[in-house]
PDB file of N, CA, C, O and CB in Angstrom:
ATOM      1  N   ARG A   1      92.543 108.619 113.157  1.00  0.00           N
ATOM      2  CA  ARG A   1      93.329 109.386 112.068  1.00  0.00           C
ATOM      3  C   ARG A   1      92.776 109.176 110.846  1.00  0.00           C
ATOM      4  O   ARG A   1      92.614 110.163 110.129  1.00  0.00           O
ATOM      5  CB  ARG A   1      94.755 109.024 111.959  1.00  0.00           C
ATOM      6  N   ALA A   2      92.284 107.555 110.250  1.00  0.00           N
ATOM      7  CA  ALA A   2      91.347 107.500 109.251  1.00  0.00           C
ATOM      8  C   ALA A   2      89.791 108.024 109.186  1.00  0.00           C
ATOM      9  O   ALA A   2      89.107 108.221 108.181  1.00  0.00           O
ATOM     10  CB  ALA A   2      91.348 106.315 109.054  1.00  0.00           C
ATOM     11  N   GLN A   3      89.561 108.134 110.104  1.00  0.00           N
ATOM     12  CA  GLN A   3      88.298 108.821 110.243  1.00  0.00           C
ATOM     13  C   GLN A   3      88.488 110.483 109.632  1.00  0.00           C
ATOM     14  O   GLN A   3      87.851 110.975 108.700  1.00  0.00           O
ATOM     15  CB  GLN A   3      87.859 108.746 111.952  1.00  0.00           C
ATOM     16  N   GLU A   4      89.437 111.077 110.369  1.00  0.00           N
ATOM     17  CA  GLU A   4      89.556 112.291 109.941  1.00  0.00           C
ATOM     18  C   GLU A   4      89.631 112.735 108.491  1.00  0.00           C
ATOM     19  O   GLU A   4      89.159 113.773 108.027  1.00  0.00           O
ATOM     20  CB  GLU A   4      90.498 112.659 110.504  1.00  0.00           C
ATOM     21  N   VAL A   5      90.437 111.591 107.720  1.00  0.00           N
ATOM     22  CA  VAL A   5      90.756 111.371 106.420  1.00  0.00           C
ATOM     23  C   VAL A   5      89.395 111.623 105.526  1.00  0.00           C
ATOM     24  O   VAL A   5      89.053 112.437 104.669  1.00  0.00           O
ATOM     25  CB  VAL A   5      91.369 109.914 106.291  1.00  0.00           C
ATOM     26  N   ALA A   6      88.750 110.389 106.245  1.00  0.00           N
ATOM     27  CA  ALA A   6      87.347 110.192 105.728  1.00  0.00           C
ATOM     28  C   ALA A   6      86.469 111.254 105.817  1.00  0.00           C
ATOM     29  O   ALA A   6      85.657 111.443 104.912  1.00  0.00           O
ATOM     30  CB  ALA A   6      86.715 109.170 106.356  1.00  0.00           C
ATOM     31  N   ASN A   7      86.539 112.206 107.098  1.00  0.00           N
ATOM     32  CA  ASN A   7      85.655 113.287 107.079  1.00  0.00           C
ATOM     33  C   ASN A   7      85.982 114.344 106.285  1.00  0.00           C
ATOM     34  O   ASN A   7      85.101 115.071 105.828  1.00  0.00           O
ATOM     35  CB  ASN A   7      85.463 113.742 108.248  1.00  0.00           C
ATOM     36  N   ALA A   8      87.297 114.546 106.033  1.00  0.00           N
ATOM     37  CA  ALA A   8      87.988 115.831 104.888  1.00  0.00           C
ATOM     38  C   ALA A   8      87.545 115.250 103.628  1.00  0.00           C
ATOM     39  O   ALA A   8      87.020 116.089 102.896  1.00  0.00           O
ATOM     40  CB  ALA A   8      89.952 116.071 104.821  1.00  0.00           C
ATOM     41  N   THR A   9      87.592 114.152 103.184  1.00  0.00           N
ATOM     42  CA  THR A   9      87.642 113.669 101.885  1.00  0.00           C
ATOM     43  C   THR A   9      85.735 113.633 101.556  1.00  0.00           C
ATOM     44  O   THR A   9      85.200 113.718 100.451  1.00  0.00           O
ATOM     45  CB  THR A   9      88.638 111.962 101.862  1.00  0.00           C
ATOM     46  N   GLU A  10      85.229 113.521 102.550  1.00  0.00           N
ATOM     47  CA  GLU A  10      83.613 113.624 102.193  1.00  0.00           C
ATOM     48  C   GLU A  10      83.035 115.290 102.157  1.00  0.00           C
ATOM     49  O   GLU A  10      82.114 115.683 101.442  1.00  0.00           O
ATOM     50  CB  GLU A  10      82.664 112.696 103.544  1.00  0.00           C
ATOM     51  N   GLU A  11      83.746 116.042 103.016  1.00  0.00           N
ATOM     52  CA  GLU A  11      83.769 117.548 103.041  1.00  0.00           C
ATOM     53  C   GLU A  11      84.325 118.080 101.616  1.00  0.00           C
ATOM     54  O   GLU A  11      83.729 119.026 101.100  1.00  0.00           O
ATOM     55  CB  GLU A  11      84.740 118.089 104.306  1.00  0.00           C
ATOM     56  N   TYR A  12      85.409 117.528 100.978  1.00  0.00           N
ATOM     57  CA  TYR A  12      85.738 118.137  99.564  1.00  0.00           C
ATOM     58  C   TYR A  12      84.793 117.408  98.593  1.00  0.00           C
ATOM     59  O   TYR A  12      84.756 117.872  97.453  1.00  0.00           O
ATOM     60  CB  TYR A  12      87.382 117.911  99.090  1.00  0.00           C
ATOM     61  N   VAL A  13      84.275 116.689  98.777  1.00  0.00           N
ATOM     62  CA  VAL A  13      83.444 115.801  97.652  1.00  0.00           C
ATOM     63  C   VAL A  13      82.083 116.941  97.654  1.00  0.00           C
ATOM     64  O   VAL A  13      81.690 117.426  96.593  1.00  0.00           O
ATOM     65  CB  VAL A  13      82.961 113.788  98.269  1.00  0.00           C
ATOM     66  N   ARG A  14      81.454 117.276  98.956  1.00  0.00           N
ATOM     67  CA  ARG A  14      80.530 118.003  98.650  1.00  0.00           C
ATOM     68  C   ARG A  14      80.806 119.206  98.337  1.00  0.00           C
ATOM     69  O   ARG A  14      79.843 119.666  97.725  1.00  0.00           O
ATOM     70  CB  ARG A  14      79.772 117.982  99.410  1.00  0.00           C
ATOM     71  N   GLU A  15      81.813 120.125  98.466  1.00  0.00           N
ATOM     72  CA  GLU A  15      82.267 121.332  97.819  1.00  0.00           C
ATOM     73  C   GLU A  15      82.552 121.152  96.500  1.00  0.00           C
ATOM     74  O   GLU A  15      82.231 121.969  95.638  1.00  0.00           O
ATOM     75  CB  GLU A  15      83.366 121.873  98.413  1.00  0.00           C
ATOM     76  N   ASN A  16      83.189 120.040  96.266  1.00  0.00           N
ATOM     77  CA  ASN A  16      83.333 119.838  94.564  1.00  0.00           C
ATOM     78  C   ASN A  16      82.948 118.696  94.053  1.00  0.00           C
ATOM     79  O   ASN A  16      83.740 117.833  93.673  1.00  0.00           O
ATOM     80  CB  ASN A  16      84.694 119.917  94.014  1.00  0.00           C
ATOM     81  N   PRO A  17      81.845 118.612  94.010  1.00  0.00           N
ATOM     82  CA  PRO A  17      81.359 117.181  93.204  1.00  0.00           C
ATOM     83  C   PRO A  17      81.734 117.075  91.905  1.00  0.00           C
ATOM     84  O   PRO A  17      82.091 115.938  91.597  1.00  0.00           O
ATOM     85  CB  PRO A  17      79.847 116.969  93.105  1.00  0.00           C
ATOM     86  N   TRP A  18      81.773 117.978  90.945  1.00  0.00           N
ATOM     87  CA  TRP A  18      82.035 117.316  89.423  1.00  0.00           C
ATOM     88  C   TRP A  18      83.646 116.976  89.397  1.00  0.00           C
ATOM     89  O   TRP A  18      84.067 115.971  88.823  1.00  0.00           O
ATOM     90  CB  TRP A  18      81.603 118.550  88.003  1.00  0.00           C
ATOM     91  N   GLN A  19      84.473 117.873  90.046  1.00  0.00           N
ATOM     92  CA  GLN A  19      85.512 117.688  90.252  1.00  0.00           C
ATOM     93  C   GLN A  19      86.263 116.612  90.935  1.00  0.00           C
ATOM     94  O   GLN A  19      87.431 116.364  90.633  1.00  0.00           O
ATOM     95  CB  GLN A  19      85.640 118.488  90.572  1.00  0.00           C
ATOM     96  N   SER A  20      85.650 116.000  91.802  1.00  0.00           N
ATOM     97  CA  SER A  20      85.746 114.691  92.167  1.00  0.00           C
ATOM     98  C   SER A  20      85.448 113.721  91.144  1.00  0.00           C
ATOM     99  O   SER A  20      86.166 112.741  90.948  1.00  0.00           O
ATOM    100  CB  SER A  20      84.976 114.478  93.210  1.00  0.00           C
ATOM    101  N   VAL A  21      84.278 114.006  90.410  1.00  0.00           N
ATOM    102  CA  VAL A  21      83.799 112.722  89.575  1.00  0.00           C
ATOM    103  C   VAL A  21      84.938 112.830  88.455  1.00  0.00           C
ATOM    104  O   VAL A  21      85.089 111.753  87.879  1.00  0.00           O
ATOM    105  CB  VAL A  21      82.021 112.801  88.884  1.00  0.00           C
ATOM    106  N   GLY A  22      85.636 113.678  88.074  1.00  0.00           N
ATOM    107  CA  GLY A  22      86.639 113.697  86.997  1.00  0.00           C
ATOM    108  C   GLY A  22      87.794 112.846  87.284  1.00  0.00           C
ATOM    109  O   GLY A  22      88.310 112.012  86.541  1.00  0.00           O
ATOM    110  N   ILE A  23      88.264 113.323  88.979  1.00  0.00           N
ATOM    111  CA  ILE A  23      89.447 112.690  89.500  1.00  0.00           C
ATOM    112  C   ILE A  23      89.348 111.424  89.645  1.00  0.00           C
ATOM    113  O   ILE A  23      90.382 110.780  89.468  1.00  0.00           O
ATOM    114  CB  ILE A  23      89.842 113.146  90.628  1.00  0.00           C
ATOM    115  N   ALA A  24      88.056 110.664  90.018  1.00  0.00           N
ATOM    116  CA  ALA A  24      87.935 109.207  89.931  1.00  0.00           C
ATOM    117  C   ALA A  24      87.974 108.709  88.882  1.00  0.00           C
ATOM    118  O   ALA A  24      88.464 107.589  88.741  1.00  0.00           O
ATOM    119  CB  ALA A  24      86.980 108.726  90.382  1.00  0.00           C
ATOM    120  N   ALA A  25      87.376 109.536  87.683  1.00  0.00           N
ATOM    121  CA  ALA A  25      87.430 108.957  86.446  1.00  0.00           C
ATOM    122  C   ALA A  25      88.479 108.692  85.986  1.00  0.00           C
ATOM    123  O   ALA A  25      88.750 107.562  85.582  1.00  0.00           O
ATOM    124  CB  ALA A  25      86.929 109.513  85.646  1.00  0.00           C
ATOM    125  N   GLY A  26      89.463 109.898  85.945  1.00  0.00           N
ATOM    126  CA  GLY A  26      90.902 109.948  85.521  1.00  0.00           C
ATOM    127  C   GLY A  26      91.536 108.616  86.330  1.00  0.00           C
ATOM    128  O   GLY A  26      92.318 107.852  85.764  1.00  0.00           O
ATOM    129  N   PHE A  27      91.193 108.467  87.441  1.00  0.00           N
ATOM    130  CA  PHE A  27      92.147 107.236  88.208  1.00  0.00           C
ATOM    131  C   PHE A  27      91.709 106.034  87.834  1.00  0.00           C
ATOM    132  O   PHE A  27      92.523 105.168  87.517  1.00  0.00           O
ATOM    133  CB  PHE A  27      92.121 107.175  89.827  1.00  0.00           C
ATOM    134  N   GLY A  28      90.489 105.821  87.817  1.00  0.00           N
ATOM    135  CA  GLY A  28      90.167 104.790  86.973  1.00  0.00           C
ATOM    136  C   GLY A  28      90.422 104.126  85.514  1.00  0.00           C
ATOM    137  O   GLY A  28      90.506 102.971  85.095  1.00  0.00           O
ATOM    138  N   LEU A  29      90.502 105.394  84.959  1.00  0.00           N
ATOM    139  CA  LEU A  29      90.988 105.214  83.733  1.00  0.00           C
ATOM    140  C   LEU A  29      92.606 104.693  83.615  1.00  0.00           C
ATOM    141  O   LEU A  29      92.882 103.678  82.976  1.00  0.00           O
ATOM    142  CB  LEU A  29      90.750 106.517  83.078  1.00  0.00           C
ATOM    143  N   LEU A  30      93.517 105.408  84.223  1.00  0.00           N
ATOM    144  CA  LEU A  30      94.623 105.132  84.775  1.00  0.00           C
ATOM    145  C   LEU A  30      95.063 103.666  84.914  1.00  0.00           C
ATOM    146  O   LEU A  30      95.931 103.037  84.310  1.00  0.00           O
ATOM    147  CB  LEU A  30      94.564 105.716  85.887  1.00  0.00           C
ATOM    148  N   LEU A  31      94.109 103.262  86.002  1.00  0.00           N
ATOM    149  CA  LEU A  31      94.325 102.004  86.629  1.00  0.00           C
ATOM    150  C   LEU A  31      94.046 101.219  85.508  1.00  0.00           C
ATOM    151  O   LEU A  31      94.890 100.370  85.220  1.00  0.00           O
ATOM    152  CB  LEU A  31      93.490 101.674  87.893  1.00  0.00           C
ATOM    153  N   GLY A  32      92.701 101.348  84.572  1.00  0.00           N
ATOM    154  CA  GLY A  32      92.510 100.044  83.821  1.00  0.00           C
ATOM    155  C   GLY A  32      93.666 100.209  82.735  1.00  0.00           C
ATOM    156  O   GLY A  32      94.120  99.166  82.265  1.00  0.00           O
ATOM    157  N   LEU A  33      94.217 101.509  82.266  1.00  0.00           N
ATOM    158  CA  LEU A  33      95.356 100.797  81.577  1.00  0.00           C
ATOM    159  C   LEU A  33      96.494 100.305  82.054  1.00  0.00           C
ATOM    160  O   LEU A  33      97.236  99.672  81.303  1.00  0.00           O
ATOM    161  CB  LEU A  33      95.782 101.432  80.782  1.00  0.00           C
ATOM    162  N   LEU A  34      96.851 100.541  83.529  1.00  0.00           N
ATOM    163  CA  LEU A  34      97.927  99.838  83.700  1.00  0.00           C
ATOM    164  C   LEU A  34      97.181  98.542  83.999  1.00  0.00           C
ATOM    165  O   LEU A  34      98.176  97.827  84.107  1.00  0.00           O
ATOM    166  CB  LEU A  34      98.935 100.401  84.753  1.00  0.00           C
ATOM    167  N   LEU A  35      96.462  97.965  84.148  1.00  0.00           N
ATOM    168  CA  LEU A  35      96.028  96.498  84.287  1.00  0.00           C
ATOM    169  C   LEU A  35      95.963  95.856  82.830  1.00  0.00           C
ATOM    170  O   LEU A  35      96.388  94.717  82.636  1.00  0.00           O
ATOM    171  CB  LEU A  35      94.520  96.385  85.047  1.00  0.00           C
ATOM    172  N   SER A  36      95.470  96.552  81.921  1.00  0.00           N
ATOM    173  CA  SER A  36      95.115  96.123  80.793  1.00  0.00           C
ATOM    174  C   SER A  36      96.551  95.715  80.071  1.00  0.00           C
ATOM    175  O   SER A  36      96.550  94.898  79.150  1.00  0.00           O
ATOM    176  CB  SER A  36      94.224  97.193  80.100  1.00  0.00           C
ATOM    177  N   ARG A  37      97.680  96.281  80.504  1.00  0.00           N
ATOM    178  CA  ARG A  37      98.816  96.038  79.871  1.00  0.00           C
ATOM    179  C   ARG A  37      99.587  94.948  80.397  1.00  0.00           C
ATOM    180  O   ARG A  37     100.611  94.742  79.746  1.00  0.00           O
ATOM    181  CB  ARG A  37      99.521  97.122  79.840  1.00  0.00           C
ATOM    182  N   ARG A  38      99.419  94.241  81.309  1.00  0.00           N
ATOM    183  CA  ARG A  38     100.019  92.804  81.925  1.00  0.00           C
ATOM    184  C   ARG A  38      99.392  91.674  81.431  1.00  0.00           C
ATOM    185  O   ARG A  38      99.745  90.556  81.808  1.00  0.00           O
ATOM    186  CB  ARG A  38      99.880  92.650  83.464  1.00  0.00           C
TER     187      ARG A  38
END
């Protein structure tokens, strides 16, 4: 099951590289904000 998810994610990133970068950056920013408030 995990391998299926990994394959689907890899395929999505290949098809939409810049959107994936944006999502990762947004997630990192959100995580940083949450961790800095503690």
